[in-house]
Backbone as XML, in Angstrom:
<?xml version="1.0"?>
<chain id="A" units="angstrom">
  <residue number="1" name="MET">
    <atom name="N" x="0.850" y="-1.185" z="0.000"/>
    <atom name="CA" x="0.000" y="0.000" z="0.000"/>
    <atom name="C" x="0.885" y="1.233" z="0.000"/>
  </residue>
  <residue number="2" name="GLN">
    <atom name="N" x="0.481" y="2.253" z="-0.722"/>
    <atom name="CA" x="1.266" y="3.473" z="-0.817"/>
    <atom name="C" x="1.113" y="4.321" z="0.430"/>
  </residue>
  <residue number="3" name="ASP">
    <atom name="N" x="2.077" y="5.215" z="0.636"/>
    <atom name="CA" x="1.971" y="6.172" z="1.738"/>
    <atom name="C" x="1.117" y="7.338" z="1.271"/>
  </residue>
  <residue number="4" name="ASN">
    <atom name="N" x="0.098" y="7.654" z="2.042"/>
    <atom name="CA" x="-0.779" y="8.761" z="1.693"/>
    <atom name="C" x="-0.611" y="9.884" z="2.687"/>
  </residue>
  <residue number="5" name="GLN">
    <atom name="N" x="-0.559" y="11.085" z="2.160"/>
    <atom name="CA" x="-0.405" y="12.265" z="2.995"/>
    <atom name="C" x="-1.756" y="12.786" z="3.482"/>
  </residue>
  <residue number="6" name="TYR">
    <atom name="N" x="-2.794" y="12.570" z="2.689"/>
    <atom name="CA" x="-4.116" y="13.089" z="3.016"/>
    <atom name="C" x="-5.097" y="11.944" z="3.245"/>
  </residue>
  <residue number="7" name="HIS">
    <atom name="N" x="-6.116" y="12.227" z="4.020"/>
    <atom name="CA" x="-7.104" y="11.224" z="4.387"/>
    <atom name="C" x="-8.494" y="11.702" z="3.990"/>
  </residue>
  <residue number="8" name="VAL">
    <atom name="N" x="-9.336" y="10.760" z="3.597"/>
    <atom name="CA" x="-10.748" y="11.029" z="3.335"/>
    <atom name="C" x="-11.501" y="10.473" z="4.543"/>
  </residue>
  <residue number="9" name="VAL">
    <atom name="N" x="-12.159" y="11.360" z="5.279"/>
    <atom name="CA" x="-12.897" y="10.967" z="6.479"/>
    <atom name="C" x="-14.388" y="11.056" z="6.161"/>
  </residue>
  <residue number="10" name="THR">
    <atom name="N" x="-15.104" y="9.992" z="6.484"/>
    <atom name="CA" x="-16.533" y="9.941" z="6.184"/>
    <atom name="C" x="-17.245" y="9.137" z="7.266"/>
  </residue>
  <residue number="11" name="SER">
    <atom name="N" x="-18.542" y="9.081" z="7.162"/>
    <atom name="CA" x="-19.326" y="8.234" z="8.058"/>
    <atom name="C" x="-19.128" y="6.775" z="7.666"/>
  </residue>
  <residue number="12" name="ASN">
    <atom name="N" x="-18.907" y="5.948" z="8.644"/>
    <atom name="CA" x="-18.695" y="4.525" z="8.394"/>
    <atom name="C" x="-19.925" y="3.890" z="7.757"/>
  </residue>
  <residue number="13" name="HIS">
    <atom name="N" x="-21.121" y="4.333" z="8.154"/>
    <atom name="CA" x="-22.332" y="3.718" z="7.594"/>
    <atom name="C" x="-22.480" y="4.001" z="6.096"/>
  </residue>
  <residue number="14" name="ASN">
    <atom name="N" x="-21.776" y="5.016" z="5.581"/>
    <atom name="CA" x="-21.809" y="5.285" z="4.139"/>
    <atom name="C" x="-20.960" y="4.309" z="3.343"/>
  </residue>
  <residue number="15" name="VAL">
    <atom name="N" x="-19.847" y="3.882" z="3.902"/>
    <atom name="CA" x="-18.928" y="3.006" z="3.169"/>
    <atom name="C" x="-19.036" y="1.541" z="3.589"/>
  </residue>
  <residue number="16" name="ALA">
    <atom name="N" x="-19.710" y="1.280" z="4.694"/>
    <atom name="CA" x="-19.893" y="-0.100" z="5.168"/>
    <atom name="C" x="-21.297" y="-0.258" z="5.745"/>
  </residue>
  <residue number="17" name="PRO">
    <atom name="N" x="-22.326" y="-0.098" z="4.915"/>
    <atom name="CA" x="-23.699" y="-0.125" z="5.427"/>
    <atom name="C" x="-24.089" y="-1.459" z="6.065"/>
  </residue>
  <residue number="18" name="TRP">
    <atom name="N" x="-23.449" y="-2.549" z="5.680"/>
    <atom name="CA" x="-23.766" y="-3.863" z="6.253"/>
    <atom name="C" x="-23.433" y="-3.936" z="7.739"/>
  </residue>
  <residue number="19" name="LEU">
    <atom name="N" x="-22.615" y="-3.015" z="8.242"/>
    <atom name="CA" x="-22.280" y="-2.973" z="9.669"/>
    <atom name="C" x="-23.341" y="-2.241" z="10.494"/>
  </residue>
  <residue number="20" name="TYR">
    <atom name="N" x="-24.347" y="-1.669" z="9.825"/>
    <atom name="CA" x="-25.359" y="-0.852" z="10.492"/>
    <atom name="C" x="-26.771" y="-1.322" z="10.155"/>
  </residue>
  <residue number="21" name="PRO">
    <atom name="N" x="-27.150" y="-2.507" z="10.603"/>
    <atom name="CA" x="-28.494" y="-3.002" z="10.286"/>
    <atom name="C" x="-29.602" y="-2.121" z="10.857"/>
  </residue>
  <residue number="22" name="GLN">
    <atom name="N" x="-29.298" y="-1.343" z="11.885"/>
    <atom name="CA" x="-30.308" y="-0.427" z="12.430"/>
    <atom name="C" x="-30.621" y="0.708" z="11.456"/>
  </residue>
  <residue number="23" name="TYR">
    <atom name="N" x="-29.684" y="1.037" z="10.568"/>
    <atom name="CA" x="-29.915" y="2.059" z="9.536"/>
    <atom name="C" x="-30.445" y="1.452" z="8.246"/>
  </residue>
  <residue number="24" name="TYR">
    <atom name="N" x="-30.022" y="0.227" z="7.961"/>
    <atom name="CA" x="-30.346" y="-0.439" z="6.698"/>
    <atom name="C" x="-30.939" y="-1.821" z="6.984"/>
  </residue>
  <residue number="25" name="PRO">
    <atom name="N" x="-32.215" y="-1.885" z="7.308"/>
    <atom name="CA" x="-32.821" y="-3.168" z="7.693"/>
    <atom name="C" x="-33.187" y="-4.081" z="6.516"/>
  </residue>
  <residue number="26" name="GLU">
    <atom name="N" x="-32.939" y="-3.626" z="5.278"/>
    <atom name="CA" x="-33.301" y="-4.429" z="4.120"/>
    <atom name="C" x="-32.602" y="-5.794" z="4.177"/>
  </residue>
  <residue number="27" name="GLU">
    <atom name="N" x="-33.307" y="-6.818" z="3.789"/>
    <atom name="CA" x="-32.804" y="-8.185" z="3.874"/>
    <atom name="C" x="-31.525" y="-8.394" z="3.055"/>
  </residue>
  <residue number="28" name="PHE">
    <atom name="N" x="-31.442" y="-7.767" z="1.881"/>
    <atom name="CA" x="-30.268" y="-7.984" z="1.031"/>
    <atom name="C" x="-28.977" y="-7.477" z="1.670"/>
  </residue>
  <residue number="29" name="MET">
    <atom name="N" x="-29.084" y="-6.541" z="2.633"/>
    <atom name="CA" x="-27.894" y="-6.001" z="3.288"/>
    <atom name="C" x="-27.148" y="-7.067" z="4.081"/>
  </residue>
  <residue number="30" name="LYS">
    <atom name="N" x="-27.836" y="-8.138" z="4.443"/>
    <atom name="CA" x="-27.180" y="-9.228" z="5.167"/>
    <atom name="C" x="-26.271" y="-10.046" z="4.258"/>
  </residue>
  <residue number="31" name="GLN">
    <atom name="N" x="-26.398" y="-9.844" z="2.948"/>
    <atom name="CA" x="-25.633" y="-10.631" z="1.985"/>
    <atom name="C" x="-24.416" y="-9.895" z="1.413"/>
  </residue>
  <residue number="32" name="ILE">
    <atom name="N" x="-24.250" y="-8.609" z="1.737"/>
    <atom name="CA" x="-23.142" y="-7.862" z="1.142"/>
    <atom name="C" x="-22.042" y="-7.600" z="2.164"/>
  </residue>
  <residue number="33" name="ASN">
    <atom name="N" x="-20.865" y="-7.298" z="1.641"/>
    <atom name="CA" x="-19.721" y="-6.949" z="2.478"/>
    <atom name="C" x="-18.754" y="-6.114" z="1.650"/>
  </residue>
  <residue number="34" name="GLU">
    <atom name="N" x="-17.533" y="-5.928" z="2.140"/>
    <atom name="CA" x="-16.571" y="-5.065" z="1.453"/>
    <atom name="C" x="-16.210" y="-5.553" z="0.049"/>
  </residue>
  <residue number="35" name="LYS">
    <atom name="N" x="-16.420" y="-6.818" z="-0.241"/>
    <atom name="CA" x="-16.144" y="-7.327" z="-1.587"/>
    <atom name="C" x="-17.118" y="-6.774" z="-2.622"/>
  </residue>
  <residue number="36" name="HIS">
    <atom name="N" x="-18.245" y="-6.261" z="-2.158"/>
    <atom name="CA" x="-19.285" y="-5.769" z="-3.051"/>
    <atom name="C" x="-19.292" y="-4.249" z="-3.189"/>
  </residue>
  <residue number="37" name="THR">
    <atom name="N" x="-18.280" y="-3.594" z="-2.687"/>
    <atom name="CA" x="-18.284" y="-2.127" z="-2.705"/>
    <atom name="C" x="-17.080" y="-1.576" z="-3.454"/>
  </residue>
  <residue number="38" name="PHE">
    <atom name="N" x="-17.246" y="-0.371" z="-3.946"/>
    <atom name="CA" x="-16.187" y="0.373" z="-4.621"/>
    <atom name="C" x="-16.401" y="1.829" z="-4.253"/>
  </residue>
  <residue number="39" name="CYS">
    <atom name="N" x="-15.410" y="2.460" z="-3.654"/>
    <atom name="CA" x="-15.587" y="3.825" z="-3.161"/>
    <atom name="C" x="-14.886" y="4.838" z="-4.049"/>
  </residue>
  <residue number="40" name="THR">
    <atom name="N" x="-15.556" y="5.966" z="-4.262"/>
    <atom name="CA" x="-14.986" y="7.087" z="-5.000"/>
    <atom name="C" x="-15.239" y="8.364" z="-4.214"/>
  </residue>
  <residue number="41" name="LEU">
    <atom name="N" x="-14.423" y="9.358" z="-4.502"/>
    <atom name="CA" x="-14.603" y="10.695" z="-3.940"/>
    <atom name="C" x="-15.044" y="11.592" z="-5.084"/>
  </residue>
  <residue number="42" name="GLU">
    <atom name="N" x="-16.187" y="12.239" z="-4.932"/>
    <atom name="CA" x="-16.703" y="13.112" z="-5.980"/>
    <atom name="C" x="-16.478" y="14.564" z="-5.607"/>
  </residue>
  <residue number="43" name="LEU">
    <atom name="N" x="-16.122" y="15.344" z="-6.598"/>
    <atom name="CA" x="-15.998" y="16.792" z="-6.452"/>
    <atom name="C" x="-17.132" y="17.401" z="-7.258"/>
  </residue>
  <residue number="44" name="ARG">
    <atom name="N" x="-18.012" y="18.135" z="-6.561"/>
    <atom name="CA" x="-19.209" y="18.670" z="-7.212"/>
    <atom name="C" x="-19.267" y="20.184" z="-7.103"/>
  </residue>
  <residue number="45" name="ALA">
    <atom name="N" x="-19.924" y="20.797" z="-8.066"/>
    <atom name="CA" x="-20.171" y="22.238" z="-8.060"/>
    <atom name="C" x="-21.247" y="22.546" z="-7.018"/>
  </residue>
  <residue number="46" name="HIS">
    <atom name="N" x="-21.401" y="23.808" z="-6.710"/>
    <atom name="CA" x="-22.417" y="24.224" z="-5.724"/>
    <atom name="C" x="-23.820" y="23.764" z="-6.103"/>
  </residue>
  <residue number="47" name="ASN">
    <atom name="N" x="-24.101" y="23.676" z="-7.393"/>
    <atom name="CA" x="-25.440" y="23.258" z="-7.833"/>
    <atom name="C" x="-25.593" y="21.739" z="-7.894"/>
  </residue>
  <residue number="48" name="GLY">
    <atom name="N" x="-24.535" y="20.994" z="-7.537"/>
    <atom name="CA" x="-24.604" y="19.545" z="-7.518"/>
    <atom name="C" x="-24.049" y="18.860" z="-8.748"/>
  </residue>
  <residue number="49" name="ASP">
    <atom name="N" x="-23.717" y="19.638" z="-9.785"/>
    <atom name="CA" x="-23.144" y="19.031" z="-10.991"/>
    <atom name="C" x="-21.800" y="18.386" z="-10.655"/>
  </residue>
  <residue number="50" name="LEU">
    <atom name="N" x="-21.581" y="17.206" z="-11.214"/>
    <atom name="CA" x="-20.330" y="16.482" z="-10.996"/>
    <atom name="C" x="-19.214" y="17.137" z="-11.786"/>
  </residue>
  <residue number="51" name="TYR">
    <atom name="N" x="-18.138" y="17.512" z="-11.084"/>
    <atom name="CA" x="-16.969" y="18.084" z="-11.739"/>
    <atom name="C" x="-15.994" y="16.973" z="-12.112"/>
  </residue>
  <residue number="52" name="THR">
    <atom name="N" x="-15.657" y="16.126" z="-11.148"/>
    <atom name="CA" x="-14.774" y="14.991" z="-11.384"/>
    <atom name="C" x="-14.912" y="14.021" z="-10.217"/>
  </residue>
  <residue number="53" name="GLN">
    <atom name="N" x="-14.346" y="12.842" z="-10.364"/>
    <atom name="CA" x="-14.329" y="11.897" z="-9.257"/>
    <atom name="C" x="-13.007" y="11.166" z="-9.246"/>
  </residue>
  <residue number="54" name="PHE">
    <atom name="N" x="-12.645" y="10.676" z="-8.074"/>
    <atom name="CA" x="-11.387" y="9.979" z="-7.874"/>
    <atom name="C" x="-11.666" y="8.634" z="-7.221"/>
  </residue>
  <residue number="55" name="ASP">
    <atom name="N" x="-10.981" y="7.611" z="-7.692"/>
    <atom name="CA" x="-11.092" y="6.301" z="-7.058"/>
    <atom name="C" x="-10.360" y="6.314" z="-5.726"/>
  </residue>
  <residue number="56" name="LEU">
    <atom name="N" x="-10.910" y="5.586" z="-4.772"/>
    <atom name="CA" x="-10.265" y="5.436" z="-3.474"/>
    <atom name="C" x="-9.689" y="4.031" z="-3.373"/>
  </residue>
  <residue number="57" name="LEU">
    <atom name="N" x="-8.641" y="3.897" z="-2.595"/>
    <atom name="CA" x="-8.053" y="2.581" z="-2.377"/>
    <atom name="C" x="-9.084" y="1.662" z="-1.728"/>
  </residue>
  <residue number="58" name="PRO">
    <atom name="N" x="-9.015" y="0.368" z="-1.964"/>
    <atom name="CA" x="-10.030" y="-0.547" z="-1.435"/>
    <atom name="C" x="-9.822" y="-0.923" z="0.030"/>
  </residue>
  <residue number="59" name="TYR">
    <atom name="N" x="-9.082" y="-0.125" z="0.757"/>
    <atom name="CA" x="-8.846" y="-0.376" z="2.181"/>
    <atom name="C" x="-9.594" y="0.670" z="2.988"/>
  </residue>
  <residue number="60" name="ILE">
    <atom name="N" x="-10.511" y="0.218" z="3.811"/>
    <atom name="CA" x="-11.286" y="1.128" z="4.657"/>
    <atom name="C" x="-10.847" y="0.904" z="6.097"/>
  </residue>
  <residue number="61" name="PHE">
    <atom name="N" x="-10.503" y="1.979" z="6.753"/>
    <atom name="CA" x="-10.121" y="1.920" z="8.160"/>
    <atom name="C" x="-11.339" y="2.330" z="8.983"/>
  </residue>
  <residue number="62" name="HIS">
    <atom name="N" x="-11.937" y="1.362" z="9.664"/>
    <atom name="CA" x="-13.154" y="1.571" z="10.441"/>
    <atom name="C" x="-12.790" y="1.881" z="11.890"/>
  </residue>
  <residue number="63" name="HIS">
    <atom name="N" x="-13.364" y="2.942" z="12.432"/>
    <atom name="CA" x="-13.186" y="3.215" z="13.863"/>
    <atom name="C" x="-13.938" y="2.127" z="14.624"/>
  </residue>
  <residue number="64" name="PRO">
    <atom name="N" x="-13.348" y="1.587" z="15.691"/>
    <atom name="CA" x="-13.996" y="0.472" z="16.385"/>
    <atom name="C" x="-15.277" y="0.841" z="17.136"/>
  </residue>
  <residue number="65" name="ASP">
    <atom name="N" x="-15.437" y="2.115" z="17.521"/>
    <atom name="CA" x="-16.592" y="2.499" z="18.340"/>
    <atom name="C" x="-17.441" y="3.625" z="17.758"/>
  </residue>
  <residue number="66" name="LYS">
    <atom name="N" x="-16.930" y="4.333" z="16.808"/>
    <atom name="CA" x="-17.621" y="5.511" z="16.261"/>
    <atom name="C" x="-18.026" y="5.266" z="14.812"/>
  </residue>
  <residue number="67" name="ASP">
    <atom name="N" x="-18.963" y="6.046" z="14.350"/>
    <atom name="CA" x="-19.430" y="5.963" z="12.967"/>
    <atom name="C" x="-18.516" y="6.801" z="12.071"/>
  </residue>
  <residue number="68" name="ILE">
    <atom name="N" x="-17.236" y="6.429" z="12.056"/>
    <atom name="CA" x="-16.222" y="7.157" z="11.294"/>
    <atom name="C" x="-15.352" y="6.148" z="10.549"/>
  </residue>
  <residue number="69" name="ALA">
    <atom name="N" x="-15.022" y="6.484" z="9.310"/>
    <atom name="CA" x="-14.114" y="5.658" z="8.516"/>
    <atom name="C" x="-13.105" y="6.571" z="7.823"/>
  </residue>
  <residue number="70" name="VAL">
    <atom name="N" x="-11.939" y="6.017" z="7.540"/>
    <atom name="CA" x="-10.892" y="6.749" z="6.832"/>
    <atom name="C" x="-10.509" y="5.954" z="5.591"/>
  </residue>
  <residue number="71" name="LEU">
    <atom name="N" x="-10.427" y="6.648" z="4.471"/>
    <atom name="CA" x="-10.007" y="6.062" z="3.205"/>
    <atom name="C" x="-8.920" y="6.951" z="2.607"/>
  </residue>
  <residue number="72" name="HIS">
    <atom name="N" x="-8.307" y="6.457" z="1.524"/>
    <atom name="CA" x="-7.242" y="7.210" z="0.874"/>
    <atom name="C" x="-7.433" y="7.196" z="-0.635"/>
  </residue>
  <residue number="73" name="LEU">
    <atom name="N" x="-6.986" y="8.265" z="-1.263"/>
    <atom name="CA" x="-7.058" y="8.382" z="-2.710"/>
    <atom name="C" x="-6.128" y="7.387" z="-3.382"/>
  </residue>
  <residue number="74" name="LYS">
    <atom name="N" x="-6.602" y="6.781" z="-4.456"/>
    <atom name="CA" x="-5.785" y="5.831" z="-5.197"/>
    <atom name="C" x="-4.649" y="6.553" z="-5.927"/>
  </residue>
  <residue number="75" name="GLU">
    <atom name="N" x="-4.961" y="7.666" z="-6.526"/>
    <atom name="CA" x="-3.980" y="8.488" z="-7.254"/>
    <atom name="C" x="-3.892" y="9.846" z="-6.570"/>
  </residue>
  <residue number="76" name="GLU">
    <atom name="N" x="-3.292" y="9.870" z="-5.396"/>
    <atom name="CA" x="-3.272" y="11.095" z="-4.595"/>
    <atom name="C" x="-2.573" y="12.249" z="-5.317"/>
  </residue>
  <residue number="77" name="THR">
    <atom name="N" x="-1.454" y="12.002" z="-5.952"/>
    <atom name="CA" x="-0.707" y="13.073" z="-6.619"/>
    <atom name="C" x="-1.548" y="13.736" z="-7.695"/>
  </residue>
  <residue number="78" name="GLN">
    <atom name="N" x="-2.243" y="12.937" z="-8.498"/>
    <atom name="CA" x="-3.103" y="13.467" z="-9.555"/>
    <atom name="C" x="-4.221" y="14.327" z="-8.962"/>
  </residue>
  <residue number="79" name="ALA">
    <atom name="N" x="-4.852" y="13.855" z="-7.907"/>
    <atom name="CA" x="-5.931" y="14.606" z="-7.269"/>
    <atom name="C" x="-5.412" y="15.907" z="-6.675"/>
  </residue>
  <residue number="80" name="LEU">
    <atom name="N" x="-4.280" y="15.851" z="-6.007"/>
    <atom name="CA" x="-3.719" y="17.062" z="-5.402"/>
    <atom name="C" x="-3.340" y="18.088" z="-6.452"/>
  </residue>
  <residue number="81" name="ASP">
    <atom name="N" x="-2.812" y="17.644" z="-7.584"/>
    <atom name="CA" x="-2.494" y="18.575" z="-8.667"/>
    <atom name="C" x="-3.749" y="19.290" z="-9.145"/>
  </residue>
  <residue number="82" name="LEU">
    <atom name="N" x="-4.847" y="18.552" z="-9.273"/>
    <atom name="CA" x="-6.104" y="19.173" z="-9.690"/>
    <atom name="C" x="-6.587" y="20.159" z="-8.632"/>
  </residue>
  <residue number="83" name="PHE">
    <atom name="N" x="-6.550" y="19.760" z="-7.366"/>
    <atom name="CA" x="-6.988" y="20.651" z="-6.291"/>
    <atom name="C" x="-6.163" y="21.929" z="-6.263"/>
  </residue>
  <residue number="84" name="LYS">
    <atom name="N" x="-4.870" y="21.799" z="-6.403"/>
    <atom name="CA" x="-3.995" y="22.990" z="-6.406"/>
    <atom name="C" x="-4.317" y="23.898" z="-7.584"/>
  </residue>
  <residue number="85" name="GLY">
    <atom name="N" x="-4.581" y="23.311" z="-8.742"/>
    <atom name="CA" x="-4.943" y="24.090" z="-9.917"/>
    <atom name="C" x="-6.268" y="24.823" z="-9.762"/>
  </residue>
  <residue number="86" name="MET">
    <atom name="N" x="-7.103" y="24.326" z="-8.875"/>
    <atom name="CA" x="-8.393" y="24.962" z="-8.594"/>
    <atom name="C" x="-8.291" y="25.911" z="-7.400"/>
  </residue>
  <residue number="87" name="GLU">
    <atom name="N" x="-7.076" y="26.116" z="-6.924"/>
    <atom name="CA" x="-6.775" y="27.005" z="-5.791"/>
    <atom name="C" x="-7.388" y="26.533" z="-4.487"/>
  </residue>
  <residue number="88" name="PHE">
    <atom name="N" x="-7.472" y="25.200" z="-4.312"/>
    <atom name="CA" x="-7.850" y="24.660" z="-3.013"/>
    <atom name="C" x="-6.712" y="24.925" z="-2.045"/>
  </residue>
  <residue number="89" name="LYS">
    <atom name="N" x="-7.033" y="25.213" z="-0.828"/>
    <atom name="CA" x="-6.020" y="25.401" z="0.215"/>
    <atom name="C" x="-5.692" y="24.030" z="0.791"/>
  </residue>
  <residue number="90" name="LEU">
    <atom name="N" x="-4.458" y="23.590" z="0.646"/>
    <atom name="CA" x="-4.027" y="22.291" z="1.173"/>
    <atom name="C" x="-3.119" y="22.500" z="2.354"/>
  </residue>
</chain>
């Protein structure tokens, strides 16, 4: 796994809904797991239009007690170059 300088922090129930049956009681949720998911980070305009998206590495770091997960960009350098070009503060 590559060394990542930046982290994507999100709600764990968004990236691992099968761990939260109280939020997702549908029967099919009992049949899925991390093998059935693919995570991306989307960059959207204020009106919701999709500007671009980035693939995330398939490793999710789940907090053991909180509804928090950490993921990392698959191509971090490429994403950071785009962010810098858009004058994002890093």
